[in-house]
gemmi code that builds the backbone of each chain (N, CA, C; Angstrom):
import gemmi

chains = {
    "A": [
        ("MET", (113.430, 109.957, 76.844), (112.051, 110.443, 77.116), (111.126, 109.350, 75.912)),
        ("ALA", (110.185, 108.700, 76.696), (109.591, 107.995, 75.908), (108.692, 108.896, 74.878)),
        ("SER", (108.210, 108.506, 73.802), (107.208, 109.410, 72.656), (105.883, 109.077, 73.451)),
        ("ARG", (105.156, 110.003, 72.656), (103.812, 110.033, 73.150), (102.887, 108.675, 72.434)),
        ("GLN", (103.797, 108.784, 71.649), (103.024, 107.339, 70.764), (103.770, 105.867, 71.502)),
        ("ASP", (104.697, 106.091, 72.327), (105.016, 104.737, 73.142), (104.235, 104.891, 74.286)),
        ("ILE", (104.035, 105.780, 74.690), (103.103, 105.940, 76.116), (101.688, 105.469, 75.678)),
        ("VAL", (101.040, 105.983, 74.639), (99.768, 105.608, 74.482), (99.703, 104.019, 74.018)),
        ("ALA", (100.502, 103.492, 73.400), (100.470, 102.249, 72.957), (100.734, 101.278, 74.301)),
        ("ALA", (101.544, 101.679, 75.320), (102.081, 100.925, 76.582), (100.272, 100.976, 77.148)),
        ("CYS", (100.049, 102.127, 77.153), (98.303, 102.134, 77.916), (97.329, 100.993, 77.232)),
        ("ASP", (97.315, 101.047, 75.886), (96.446, 100.118, 75.100), (97.254, 98.761, 75.373)),
        ("ARG", (98.213, 98.370, 75.561), (98.739, 97.274, 75.695), (98.188, 96.486, 77.135)),
        ("TYR", (98.151, 97.717, 78.101), (97.835, 97.307, 79.544), (96.539, 96.824, 79.438)),
        ("LEU", (95.429, 97.672, 78.636), (93.873, 97.241, 78.849), (93.752, 95.995, 78.056)),
        ("GLU", (94.619, 95.453, 76.895), (94.617, 94.530, 76.111), (95.047, 93.147, 77.123)),
        ("ALA", (96.280, 93.246, 77.859), (96.597, 92.505, 78.894), (95.755, 91.933, 79.938)),
        ("LEU", (95.040, 93.357, 80.314), (94.065, 93.060, 81.645), (92.671, 92.306, 81.007)),
        ("SER", (92.647, 92.465, 79.942), (91.428, 91.850, 79.036), (91.583, 90.407, 79.077)),
        ("GLN", (92.850, 90.258, 78.727), (93.124, 88.707, 78.399), (93.762, 88.012, 79.780)),
        ("GLY", (93.743, 88.723, 80.850), (94.087, 88.166, 81.903), (95.703, 87.890, 81.846)),
        ("ASP", (96.242, 88.470, 81.302), (97.689, 88.157, 80.962), (98.946, 88.894, 82.174)),
        ("VAL", (99.135, 88.365, 83.339), (99.800, 89.216, 84.210), (101.058, 89.326, 83.777)),
        ("ASP", (101.877, 88.113, 83.196), (102.986, 88.525, 82.366), (103.370, 90.089, 81.702)),
        ("GLY", (101.954, 89.969, 80.808), (102.022, 91.252, 79.961), (101.731, 92.395, 80.590)),
        ("ILE", (101.061, 92.214, 81.569), (100.757, 93.761, 82.486), (102.366, 93.800, 82.943)),
        ("MET", (102.986, 92.946, 83.733), (104.003, 93.104, 84.438), (105.326, 93.531, 83.466)),
        ("ALA", (105.193, 92.939, 82.269), (106.203, 93.709, 81.349), (106.212, 95.315, 81.278)),
        ("LEU", (105.098, 95.968, 81.482), (104.871, 97.342, 80.963), (105.522, 98.129, 82.421)),
        ("TYR", (105.690, 97.404, 83.418), (106.120, 98.134, 84.866), (107.659, 98.121, 85.093)),
        ("ALA", (108.120, 99.060, 85.553), (109.457, 99.242, 85.895), (109.830, 98.231, 87.062)),
        ("GLU", (111.149, 98.707, 87.421), (111.413, 97.777, 88.740), (111.076, 97.903, 89.694)),
        ("GLN", (111.072, 99.011, 90.188), (110.135, 99.114, 91.720), (108.814, 100.126, 91.194)),
        ("PRO", (107.843, 99.452, 91.067), (106.421, 100.246, 91.037), (105.921, 100.212, 92.140)),
        ("THR", (104.682, 101.201, 91.839), (103.704, 101.192, 92.979), (102.360, 101.417, 92.376)),
        ("VAL", (101.441, 100.751, 92.892), (99.973, 100.661, 92.376), (99.170, 101.048, 93.606)),
        ("GLU", (98.586, 102.300, 93.333), (97.189, 102.664, 94.422), (96.074, 102.096, 93.421)),
        ("ASP", (95.297, 100.983, 93.546), (94.121, 100.562, 92.804), (92.962, 100.330, 94.020)),
        ("PRO", (92.114, 100.557, 94.154), (91.703, 101.972, 93.818), (92.264, 103.036, 94.804)),
        ("VAL", (92.496, 104.317, 94.625), (93.058, 105.317, 94.892), (92.285, 105.340, 96.787)),
        ("GLY", (93.198, 105.667, 97.363), (92.982, 105.605, 98.838), (93.035, 104.355, 99.912)),
        ("SER", (93.389, 103.139, 98.427), (93.787, 101.888, 99.391), (95.388, 101.686, 99.684)),
        ("PRO", (95.797, 100.718, 100.326), (97.202, 101.004, 100.494), (98.123, 100.468, 99.496)),
        ("GLU", (98.870, 101.298, 99.083), (99.667, 101.220, 98.004), (100.536, 100.171, 97.788)),
        ("LYS", (100.286, 99.479, 96.946), (101.168, 97.986, 96.466), (102.855, 98.333, 96.065)),
        ("LEU", (103.636, 98.205, 96.891), (105.223, 98.607, 96.679), (106.111, 97.693, 95.836)),
        ("GLY", (106.699, 97.619, 94.702), (107.342, 96.346, 94.012), (106.775, 95.556, 93.498)),
        ("ARG", (107.822, 94.913, 92.500), (106.892, 94.032, 91.697), (106.287, 92.691, 92.339)),
        ("ALA", (106.758, 92.358, 93.444), (106.385, 91.248, 93.815), (104.599, 91.660, 94.251)),
        ("ALA", (104.753, 92.735, 94.892), (103.207, 93.033, 95.396), (102.441, 93.344, 94.309)),
        ("VAL", (102.777, 93.821, 93.198), (102.147, 94.655, 92.236), (101.476, 93.073, 91.328)),
        ("ARG", (102.102, 91.969, 91.292), (102.032, 91.261, 90.529), (100.939, 90.149, 91.328)),
        ("GLU", (101.174, 90.491, 92.633), (100.343, 89.561, 93.524), (98.659, 90.285, 93.416)),
        ("PHE", (98.593, 91.511, 93.143), (97.614, 92.276, 93.097), (96.971, 92.020, 91.853)),
        ("TYR", (97.587, 92.115, 90.481), (97.330, 91.553, 89.152), (96.604, 90.093, 89.154)),
        ("GLU", (97.574, 89.400, 90.183), (96.942, 87.967, 89.876), (95.561, 87.716, 90.739)),
        ("GLY", (95.374, 88.491, 91.670), (93.749, 88.512, 92.414), (92.966, 88.853, 91.265)),
        ("ALA", (93.350, 90.149, 90.801), (92.414, 91.035, 89.810), (92.041, 90.265, 88.538)),
        ("VAL", (92.708, 89.289, 87.916), (92.687, 88.664, 86.757), (91.612, 87.624, 86.993)),
        ("THR", (91.444, 87.145, 88.473), (90.980, 85.569, 88.587), (88.906, 85.875, 88.133)),
        ("ILE", (88.713, 87.461, 87.911), (87.476, 87.751, 87.651), (87.572, 88.342, 86.070)),
        ("PRO", (87.217, 87.363, 84.976), (87.454, 87.741, 83.765), (86.777, 89.192, 83.460)),
        ("LEU", (87.344, 89.602, 82.574), (86.685, 91.333, 82.241), (87.299, 91.604, 81.125)),
        ("LYS", (86.414, 92.678, 80.436), (86.624, 93.339, 79.156), (87.006, 94.754, 79.323)),
        ("ALA", (88.314, 95.096, 79.215), (88.468, 96.643, 79.134), (88.791, 97.406, 77.915)),
        ("THR", (87.796, 98.245, 77.769), (87.592, 99.134, 76.488), (87.760, 100.646, 77.084)),
        ("ARG", (88.598, 101.209, 76.158), (89.134, 102.509, 76.317), (88.025, 103.574, 75.959)),
        ("LEU", (87.830, 104.698, 76.395), (86.757, 105.757, 75.816), (87.389, 106.863, 75.757)),
        ("GLY", (87.502, 107.367, 74.626), (88.142, 108.455, 74.318), (89.625, 108.580, 74.347)),
        ("PRO", (90.613, 109.396, 74.220), (92.142, 109.537, 73.661), (92.331, 109.311, 75.358)),
        ("VAL", (93.745, 108.648, 75.305), (94.775, 108.947, 76.327), (95.071, 110.222, 76.345)),
        ("THR", (95.565, 111.019, 77.584), (96.047, 112.315, 77.337), (97.306, 112.201, 78.066)),
        ("VAL", (98.188, 112.717, 77.315), (99.793, 112.260, 78.007), (100.351, 114.160, 78.161)),
        ("ALA", (100.862, 114.372, 79.212), (101.694, 115.507, 79.659), (102.997, 115.120, 80.294)),
        ("ALA", (103.791, 115.540, 80.313), (105.134, 115.506, 80.646), (105.325, 113.830, 81.078)),
        ("ASP", (105.258, 113.260, 82.308), (105.805, 112.032, 82.496), (104.503, 111.048, 82.956)),
        ("ARG", (103.175, 111.872, 82.533), (101.995, 111.340, 83.245), (101.044, 110.840, 81.940)),
        ("ALA", (100.342, 109.808, 81.837), (99.150, 109.603, 81.039), (97.975, 109.330, 81.871)),
        ("ALA", (96.700, 109.468, 81.438), (95.640, 108.981, 81.678), (94.842, 108.781, 80.799)),
        ("PHE", (93.940, 107.816, 81.176), (92.783, 107.195, 80.187), (91.650, 106.498, 80.910)),
        ("LEU", (90.714, 106.605, 80.427), (89.202, 106.626, 80.972), (88.840, 105.056, 80.186)),
        ("PHE", (88.365, 104.132, 81.046), (88.105, 103.057, 80.282), (86.784, 102.036, 81.048)),
        ("ARG", (86.056, 101.556, 80.027), (85.211, 100.913, 80.459), (85.185, 99.444, 80.773)),
        ("ILE", (84.901, 98.937, 81.977), (85.408, 97.342, 82.240), (83.873, 96.496, 82.206)),
        ("ASP", (83.799, 95.622, 81.477), (82.636, 94.914, 81.449), (82.807, 93.591, 81.998)),
        ("VAL", (82.291, 92.997, 83.229), (82.618, 91.941, 83.884), (81.119, 91.194, 83.964)),
        ("THR", (81.505, 89.861, 84.013), (79.844, 88.843, 84.229), (80.176, 88.362, 85.631)),
        ("VAL", (79.205, 88.733, 86.569), (79.638, 87.886, 87.901), (78.117, 86.983, 87.862)),
        ("GLY", (78.633, 85.622, 87.744), (76.945, 85.025, 87.685), (76.391, 85.161, 86.701)),
        ("ASP", (75.229, 85.116, 86.655), (74.578, 85.690, 85.386), (74.149, 87.410, 85.219)),
        ("GLN", (75.025, 87.885, 85.819), (75.021, 89.404, 85.935), (76.016, 90.152, 85.226)),
        ("GLN", (75.569, 90.858, 84.351), (76.470, 91.954, 83.467), (76.782, 93.178, 84.312)),
        ("ILE", (78.141, 93.438, 84.494), (78.222, 94.588, 85.506), (79.149, 95.382, 84.180)),
        ("ALA", (78.881, 96.952, 84.586), (79.836, 97.808, 83.682), (80.388, 99.096, 85.100)),
        ("LEU", (81.653, 98.913, 84.606), (82.111, 100.240, 85.561), (82.940, 100.652, 84.851)),
        ("ALA", (83.762, 102.075, 85.495), (84.329, 102.774, 84.745), (85.616, 102.854, 85.401)),
        ("SER", (86.770, 103.335, 84.866), (87.802, 103.625, 85.544), (88.808, 104.757, 85.030)),
        ("THR", (89.447, 105.757, 85.769), (90.678, 106.635, 85.310), (91.579, 106.126, 85.534)),
        ("ASP", (92.598, 105.526, 85.054), (93.879, 105.417, 85.369), (94.955, 106.255, 85.180)),
        ("VAL", (95.730, 106.477, 85.874), (96.661, 107.585, 85.780), (98.192, 107.027, 85.949)),
        ("MET", (98.777, 106.733, 84.970), (100.234, 106.497, 85.053), (101.545, 107.204, 84.882)),
        ("THR", (102.494, 107.027, 85.688), (103.775, 107.867, 85.619), (104.930, 106.723, 84.786)),
        ("PHE", (105.444, 107.799, 83.929), (106.306, 106.691, 83.276), (107.910, 107.087, 83.183)),
        ("ASP", (108.738, 106.166, 83.399), (110.106, 106.754, 83.352), (110.420, 106.912, 81.813)),
        ("GLU", (111.763, 107.065, 81.789), (112.677, 107.441, 80.556), (112.510, 106.547, 79.727)),
        ("GLN", (112.659, 105.091, 80.036), (112.680, 103.961, 79.204), (111.050, 103.803, 78.717)),
        ("GLY", (109.943, 104.684, 79.339), (109.051, 104.017, 78.941), (107.896, 102.747, 79.710)),
        ("LYS", (108.661, 102.616, 80.921), (107.947, 101.949, 82.090), (107.350, 102.436, 83.168)),
        ("VAL", (106.431, 101.804, 83.480), (105.238, 102.406, 84.437), (106.139, 102.160, 85.783)),
        ("VAL", (106.063, 103.340, 86.558), (106.819, 103.744, 87.929), (105.521, 103.510, 88.767)),
        ("ALA", (104.584, 104.419, 88.319), (103.347, 104.314, 89.249), (102.111, 104.382, 88.659)),
        ("MET", (100.924, 103.752, 89.381), (99.942, 103.622, 88.698), (98.911, 104.102, 90.232)),
        ("VAL", (97.588, 105.083, 89.522), (96.672, 105.444, 90.506), (95.487, 104.978, 89.839)),
        ("ALA", (94.765, 104.256, 90.238), (93.513, 104.044, 89.571), (92.316, 104.831, 90.441)),
        ("ILE", (91.244, 105.594, 89.243), (90.045, 105.916, 90.220), (88.735, 105.417, 89.429)),
        ("PRO", (88.652, 103.964, 89.942), (87.318, 102.949, 89.212), (86.059, 103.853, 90.195)),
        ("ASP", (85.228, 103.323, 89.109), (83.814, 103.817, 89.739), (82.354, 102.907, 89.261)),
        ("ALA", (82.043, 102.241, 90.144), (80.932, 101.153, 89.759), (79.999, 101.781, 89.445)),
        ("ASP", (79.660, 103.241, 89.774), (78.241, 103.943, 89.420), (78.380, 104.895, 88.458)),
        ("ALA", (79.373, 104.796, 87.701), (79.868, 105.922, 86.396), (78.913, 105.540, 85.413)),
        ("PHE", (78.274, 104.561, 85.158), (77.155, 104.382, 83.988), (75.978, 104.359, 84.703)),
        ("ASP", (75.432, 104.437, 85.774), (74.246, 104.737, 86.140), (73.598, 105.886, 85.767)),
        ("GLY", (72.699, 105.822, 84.784), (72.070, 106.956, 84.040), (72.923, 108.134, 83.238)),
        ("GLU", (74.189, 107.244, 83.252), (75.068, 108.198, 82.281), (75.155, 107.768, 81.005)),
        ("PRO", (75.601, 108.435, 79.871), (75.846, 107.986, 78.469), (76.905, 107.099, 78.407)),
        ("THR", (77.365, 106.139, 78.172), (78.400, 105.213, 78.151), (79.285, 105.389, 76.734)),
        ("SER", (79.390, 106.408, 76.062), (80.406, 106.688, 75.173), (80.792, 108.182, 75.141)),
    ],
    "B": [
        ("MET", (80.911, 113.567, 104.286), (81.699, 113.102, 103.062), (80.750, 113.750, 101.884)),
        ("ALA", (81.178, 114.323, 100.573), (80.004, 114.698, 99.675), (79.783, 113.589, 98.970)),
        ("SER", (78.722, 113.524, 98.531), (78.323, 112.013, 97.628), (78.824, 112.198, 96.266)),
        ("ARG", (78.898, 111.094, 95.607), (79.252, 111.187, 94.213), (78.430, 112.058, 93.406)),
        ("GLN", (76.925, 112.390, 93.671), (76.342, 113.018, 92.544), (76.784, 114.737, 93.117)),
        ("ASP", (77.147, 114.787, 94.307), (77.475, 116.465, 94.325), (79.015, 116.498, 93.689)),
        ("ILE", (79.916, 115.465, 93.564), (81.233, 115.866, 93.146), (80.847, 115.894, 91.543)),
        ("VAL", (80.285, 114.875, 91.157), (80.257, 115.011, 89.616), (79.228, 116.215, 89.001)),
        ("ALA", (78.764, 116.830, 89.657), (77.799, 118.082, 89.647), (78.984, 119.326, 89.446)),
        ("ALA", (79.998, 119.205, 90.398), (80.823, 120.141, 90.943), (81.640, 120.039, 89.843)),
        ("CYS", (82.419, 118.812, 89.212), (83.069, 118.674, 87.860), (82.745, 119.323, 86.883)),
        ("ASP", (81.291, 119.124, 86.512), (80.336, 119.773, 85.594), (80.142, 121.253, 85.728)),
        ("ARG", (80.292, 121.636, 86.737), (80.228, 123.240, 86.902), (81.622, 123.959, 86.625)),
        ("TYR", (82.596, 123.229, 87.029), (83.471, 123.602, 86.600), (83.814, 123.755, 85.106)),
        ("LEU", (83.541, 122.812, 84.303), (83.807, 122.618, 82.786), (82.798, 123.899, 82.169)),
        ("GLU", (81.507, 123.935, 82.736), (80.715, 125.026, 82.634), (81.258, 126.426, 82.882)),
        ("ALA", (81.860, 126.887, 83.909), (82.499, 127.862, 84.255), (83.561, 128.687, 83.429)),
        ("LEU", (84.433, 127.097, 83.444), (85.586, 127.591, 82.184), (85.156, 127.950, 80.983)),
        ("SER", (84.018, 127.268, 80.714), (83.451, 127.579, 79.083), (82.867, 128.824, 78.857)),
        ("GLN", (82.550, 129.475, 80.207), (82.000, 130.884, 80.273), (82.857, 131.724, 80.682)),
        ("GLY", (84.377, 131.455, 81.063), (85.331, 132.293, 81.367), (85.074, 132.913, 82.952)),
        ("ASP", (84.020, 132.271, 83.501), (83.600, 132.900, 84.872), (84.303, 132.148, 86.011)),
        ("VAL", (85.420, 133.039, 86.219), (86.647, 132.691, 87.271), (86.025, 132.925, 88.482)),
        ("ASP", (84.826, 133.458, 88.855), (84.492, 133.538, 90.377), (83.605, 132.265, 90.257)),
        ("GLY", (83.141, 131.803, 89.187), (82.551, 130.370, 89.039), (83.311, 129.411, 89.551)),
        ("ILE", (84.351, 129.265, 88.888), (85.402, 128.540, 89.047), (85.987, 128.280, 90.632)),
        ("MET", (86.414, 129.491, 91.062), (86.969, 129.725, 92.484), (85.788, 129.274, 93.406)),
        ("ALA", (84.394, 129.187, 93.102), (83.687, 129.206, 94.181), (83.776, 127.484, 94.557)),
        ("LEU", (84.258, 126.513, 93.495), (84.358, 125.111, 93.848), (85.562, 124.849, 94.615)),
        ("TYR", (86.669, 125.830, 94.790), (87.502, 125.506, 95.584), (87.659, 125.764, 96.797)),
        ("ALA", (88.432, 124.976, 97.620), (88.604, 125.274, 99.021), (89.347, 126.585, 99.534)),
        ("GLU", (89.877, 126.702, 100.868), (90.564, 127.503, 101.095), (92.026, 127.565, 100.927)),
        ("GLN", (92.325, 126.481, 100.580), (94.089, 126.396, 100.361), (94.302, 125.627, 99.299)),
        ("PRO", (93.892, 126.019, 98.200), (93.760, 124.865, 97.295), (95.286, 124.721, 96.612)),
        ("THR", (95.257, 123.643, 95.627), (96.631, 123.599, 94.733), (96.323, 123.414, 93.450)),
        ("VAL", (96.923, 124.007, 92.378), (96.499, 123.459, 91.242), (97.975, 123.044, 90.405)),
        ("GLU", (98.069, 122.082, 89.824), (99.144, 121.582, 88.959), (98.542, 121.378, 87.759)),
        ("ASP", (98.835, 122.233, 86.568), (98.250, 122.628, 85.281), (98.913, 123.277, 84.400)),
        ("PRO", (99.923, 122.553, 83.541), (99.667, 121.300, 83.495), (100.634, 120.487, 84.389)),
        ("VAL", (100.656, 119.242, 84.445), (101.033, 118.372, 85.270), (102.748, 118.373, 85.246)),
        ("GLY", (103.336, 118.522, 86.177), (104.890, 118.669, 85.868), (105.325, 120.125, 85.873)),
        ("SER", (104.196, 121.289, 85.989), (104.498, 122.882, 85.993), (104.811, 123.035, 87.131)),
        ("PRO", (105.096, 124.326, 87.994), (104.915, 124.585, 89.478), (103.619, 124.481, 89.778)),
        ("GLU", (103.531, 124.190, 90.995), (102.342, 123.985, 91.612), (101.739, 125.381, 92.273)),
        ("LYS", (100.380, 125.785, 91.625), (99.892, 127.087, 92.434), (99.289, 126.681, 93.743)),
        ("LEU", (99.678, 127.561, 94.587), (99.289, 127.206, 95.981), (98.640, 128.239, 96.510)),
        ("GLY", (97.445, 128.259, 96.931), (96.495, 129.398, 97.597), (95.617, 129.921, 96.551)),
        ("ARG", (94.543, 130.687, 97.080), (93.290, 130.963, 96.429), (94.158, 132.396, 95.300)),
        ("ALA", (95.044, 132.769, 95.645), (95.159, 134.281, 95.045), (96.018, 133.491, 93.800)),
        ("ALA", (96.875, 132.674, 93.936), (97.629, 132.066, 93.048), (96.969, 131.339, 92.139)),
        ("VAL", (95.805, 130.801, 92.570), (95.074, 130.038, 91.921), (94.273, 130.826, 91.079)),
        ("ARG", (93.604, 131.798, 91.549), (92.636, 132.719, 90.765), (93.721, 133.191, 89.704)),
        ("GLU", (94.464, 133.669, 89.907), (95.504, 134.524, 88.964), (95.775, 133.819, 87.620)),
        ("PHE", (95.708, 132.269, 88.193), (96.343, 131.025, 86.652), (95.101, 131.177, 86.193)),
        ("TYR", (93.908, 131.016, 86.632), (92.512, 131.167, 86.053), (92.342, 132.501, 84.900)),
        ("GLU", (92.425, 133.536, 85.905), (92.639, 134.827, 84.921), (93.034, 134.535, 83.754)),
        ("GLY", (94.175, 133.885, 83.814), (95.009, 134.159, 82.488), (94.711, 132.964, 81.539)),
        ("ALA", (94.268, 132.008, 82.063), (93.489, 130.930, 81.482), (92.231, 131.354, 80.350)),
        ("VAL", (91.221, 132.065, 80.975), (90.186, 132.574, 80.314), (90.456, 133.643, 79.607)),
        ("THR", (91.498, 134.176, 79.165), (91.749, 135.197, 78.071), (91.315, 134.571, 76.553)),
        ("ILE", (91.972, 133.202, 76.665), (91.227, 132.364, 75.583), (90.266, 132.013, 75.578)),
        ("PRO", (89.082, 132.363, 74.541), (87.856, 131.678, 74.663), (87.600, 130.156, 74.493)),
        ("LEU", (87.280, 129.447, 75.404), (87.384, 127.713, 74.857), (86.102, 127.429, 75.412)),
        ("LYS", (85.695, 126.329, 74.532), (84.450, 125.397, 75.271), (84.716, 123.988, 75.508)),
        ("ALA", (84.746, 123.767, 76.482), (84.923, 122.683, 77.240), (83.987, 121.446, 77.279)),
        ("THR", (83.960, 120.448, 76.720), (82.952, 119.214, 76.778), (83.641, 117.922, 77.517)),
        ("ARG", (82.688, 117.641, 78.558), (82.952, 116.233, 79.040), (82.855, 115.297, 77.978)),
        ("LEU", (84.097, 114.116, 78.248), (83.673, 112.854, 77.057), (83.832, 111.830, 78.240)),
        ("GLY", (82.662, 111.058, 78.288), (82.614, 109.984, 78.911), (82.418, 110.291, 80.355)),
        ("PRO", (81.990, 109.259, 81.414), (81.757, 109.680, 82.764), (82.576, 110.294, 83.555)),
        ("VAL", (82.369, 110.821, 84.695), (83.312, 111.664, 85.789), (83.421, 109.904, 86.364)),
        ("THR", (84.601, 109.912, 87.094), (84.750, 108.234, 87.726), (85.194, 108.767, 89.298)),
        ("VAL", (84.799, 108.386, 90.032), (84.801, 108.921, 91.540), (84.928, 107.983, 92.292)),
        ("ALA", (86.053, 108.131, 93.391), (86.722, 106.955, 93.919), (87.203, 107.686, 95.345)),
        ("ALA", (86.795, 107.270, 96.273), (87.462, 108.029, 97.879), (87.164, 109.509, 97.832)),
        ("ASP", (88.037, 110.321, 98.076), (87.801, 111.543, 97.813), (88.570, 112.167, 96.217)),
        ("ARG", (88.581, 111.237, 95.461), (88.763, 111.638, 94.008), (88.139, 111.477, 93.168)),
        ("ALA", (88.267, 112.560, 91.916), (87.360, 112.491, 90.966), (88.265, 112.579, 89.564)),
        ("ALA", (88.082, 112.147, 88.682), (88.646, 112.261, 87.323), (87.620, 112.388, 86.284)),
        ("PHE", (88.013, 113.182, 85.617), (87.027, 113.611, 84.093), (87.965, 114.100, 82.808)),
        ("LEU", (87.728, 113.141, 81.674), (88.413, 113.489, 80.726), (87.306, 114.390, 79.489)),
        ("PHE", (88.017, 115.486, 79.240), (87.197, 116.596, 78.371), (87.787, 116.996, 77.033)),
        ("ARG", (86.996, 117.417, 76.280), (87.566, 117.974, 74.962), (87.640, 119.620, 75.388)),
        ("ILE", (88.614, 120.304, 74.843), (88.733, 121.707, 74.720), (88.668, 122.281, 73.613)),
        ("ASP", (87.650, 122.709, 73.025), (87.957, 123.876, 71.414), (88.185, 125.196, 71.831)),
        ("VAL", (89.290, 125.784, 70.953), (89.609, 126.922, 71.038), (90.123, 127.553, 69.796)),
        ("THR", (89.528, 128.661, 69.612), (89.647, 129.599, 68.190), (90.930, 130.434, 68.418)),
        ("VAL", (91.804, 130.167, 67.546), (93.256, 131.276, 67.701), (93.408, 131.506, 66.060)),
        ("GLY", (93.083, 132.969, 66.239), (92.868, 133.586, 64.894), (91.781, 132.952, 63.843)),
        ("ASP", (92.368, 132.414, 62.951), (91.047, 131.547, 62.306), (91.458, 130.200, 62.160)),
        ("GLN", (91.830, 129.753, 63.458), (92.259, 128.484, 63.360), (91.478, 127.734, 64.551)),
        ("GLN", (90.790, 126.575, 64.146), (90.003, 125.863, 65.383), (90.879, 124.621, 65.933)),
        ("ILE", (91.266, 124.727, 67.136), (92.300, 123.821, 67.709), (91.422, 122.898, 68.824)),
        ("ALA", (91.681, 121.572, 68.485), (90.991, 120.883, 69.683), (92.223, 119.999, 70.503)),
        ("LEU", (91.867, 120.030, 72.031), (92.768, 119.315, 72.580), (91.792, 118.783, 73.870)),
        ("ALA", (92.686, 117.960, 74.197), (91.702, 116.979, 75.625), (92.642, 117.280, 76.801)),
        ("SER", (91.986, 117.015, 78.062), (92.687, 116.887, 79.056), (92.003, 115.818, 79.996)),
        ("THR", (92.571, 115.260, 80.805), (91.933, 114.609, 82.180), (92.940, 115.496, 83.314)),
        ("ASP", (91.593, 115.736, 84.140), (91.739, 116.637, 85.214), (91.294, 115.526, 86.415)),
        ("VAL", (92.252, 115.858, 87.355), (92.158, 115.012, 88.777), (91.761, 115.883, 89.837)),
        ("MET", (90.556, 115.844, 90.383), (90.331, 116.656, 91.604), (90.239, 115.821, 92.911)),
        ("THR", (90.896, 116.345, 93.952), (90.512, 115.779, 95.242), (89.691, 116.689, 96.052)),
        ("PHE", (88.735, 116.323, 96.543), (87.559, 116.976, 97.157), (87.610, 117.156, 99.037)),
        ("ASP", (87.417, 117.947, 99.460), (87.424, 118.019, 101.073), (86.078, 117.431, 101.360)),
        ("GLU", (85.411, 117.139, 102.752), (84.316, 116.641, 103.271), (83.436, 117.541, 102.618)),
        ("GLN", (83.363, 118.934, 102.424), (82.642, 119.827, 102.188), (82.302, 119.796, 100.798)),
        ("GLY", (82.863, 119.094, 99.921), (82.941, 119.017, 98.454), (83.634, 119.756, 97.694)),
        ("LYS", (84.424, 120.747, 98.626), (85.285, 121.859, 97.642), (86.312, 121.188, 97.354)),
        ("VAL", (86.957, 121.680, 96.483), (88.021, 121.041, 95.648), (89.511, 121.467, 96.526)),
        ("VAL", (90.351, 120.675, 96.767), (91.296, 120.990, 97.369), (92.719, 120.930, 96.926)),
        ("ALA", (92.264, 120.026, 95.707), (93.853, 119.882, 94.630), (93.429, 119.470, 93.504)),
        ("MET", (93.790, 120.109, 92.397), (93.899, 119.804, 91.136), (94.964, 119.380, 90.192)),
        ("VAL", (94.750, 118.213, 89.599), (96.008, 118.111, 88.858), (95.657, 118.015, 87.409)),
        ("ALA", (96.414, 118.783, 86.309), (95.467, 118.523, 84.896), (96.422, 117.447, 84.312)),
        ("ILE", (96.301, 116.874, 82.953), (96.885, 116.355, 82.181), (96.581, 116.529, 80.987)),
        ("PRO", (96.803, 117.684, 80.538), (96.263, 118.211, 79.148), (97.094, 117.866, 78.163)),
        ("ASP", (96.477, 117.323, 76.553), (97.380, 116.977, 75.815), (96.904, 117.882, 74.257)),
        ("ALA", (97.696, 118.362, 73.698), (97.435, 118.844, 72.392), (97.277, 118.096, 71.350)),
        ("ASP", (97.829, 116.440, 71.332), (98.099, 115.587, 70.105), (97.055, 114.960, 70.411)),
        ("ALA", (95.925, 114.959, 71.452), (95.181, 113.703, 71.885), (94.426, 113.506, 70.607)),
        ("PHE", (93.723, 114.446, 69.570), (92.799, 114.003, 68.694), (93.765, 113.958, 67.498)),
        ("ASP", (94.772, 113.808, 67.382), (95.665, 113.733, 66.138), (95.277, 112.053, 65.777)),
        ("GLY", (94.493, 111.865, 64.596), (94.470, 110.565, 64.269), (93.514, 109.525, 65.258)),
        ("GLU", (93.088, 109.951, 66.146), (92.197, 109.548, 67.076), (90.748, 109.803, 67.570)),
        ("PRO", (89.885, 108.762, 67.381), (88.453, 109.155, 67.494), (88.338, 110.283, 68.480)),
        ("THR", (87.437, 111.139, 68.356), (86.983, 111.891, 68.959), (85.951, 111.770, 70.230)),
        ("SER", (85.323, 110.673, 70.069), (84.279, 110.069, 70.940), (84.562, 108.879, 71.754)),
    ],
}
model = gemmi.Model(1)
for chain_id, residues in chains.items():
    chain = gemmi.Chain(chain_id)
    for i, (resn, *xyz) in enumerate(residues, 1):
        res = gemmi.Residue()
        res.name, res.seqid = resn, gemmi.SeqId(i, " ")
        for name, pos in zip(("N", "CA", "C"), xyz):
            atom = gemmi.Atom()
            atom.name, atom.element = name, gemmi.Element(name[0])
            atom.pos, atom.b_iso = gemmi.Position(*pos), 0.0
            res.add_atom(atom)
        chain.add_residue(res)
    model.add_chain(chain)
structure = gemmi.Structure()
structure.add_model(model)
structure.setup_entities()
């Protein structure tokens, strides 16, 4: 079983790799047969090839991902809330997401479900 | 479909009712046949009677629940990170939880999964 510290470090590496557009770095965190549902309710990406293709699309828009508050870890699951800042043309857009990751015994991500929200910062405190 | 505003309000009412030990207030947010998995990995409580029994147990320890950052809402799902302050004897304990709720068309909670973490504030920033 991966320790809490390992799991939190993996979540932070994920946000760092996402901010750097580092798809190899992201894929290094995933297990052999991962699933990704991002956003929740969309068709699930199954397997490393489909997951890689998803992230290759995602990183075409440069973004900065900043964790808000602690990662919470219980059993094989971790959840973390983060802010995403993107620049589209001359517009700055801030959104938030809660990502929920399921880890295997080796500390690799077997499943990720994201609950992103483009309206999360409208009239809400950002910290 | 419930609006984002309705869903965020329901999440905040949940934290308020939890802080007040108001089990009726909590149950008013749940649909007719809800499921609760709290903590994640524990046996799921199925149906209003089992869910009520769970909360009646939970509120025997007075707590203060404070949301950290925005609720994120996507499709039928909402996630929110919050801090839980409890006093056990003369000890103050702070933990964090990310709760993920699935809402029905009427804005009632059909499923809740909690990822609570008693170690979340050890050496981590609390905001």
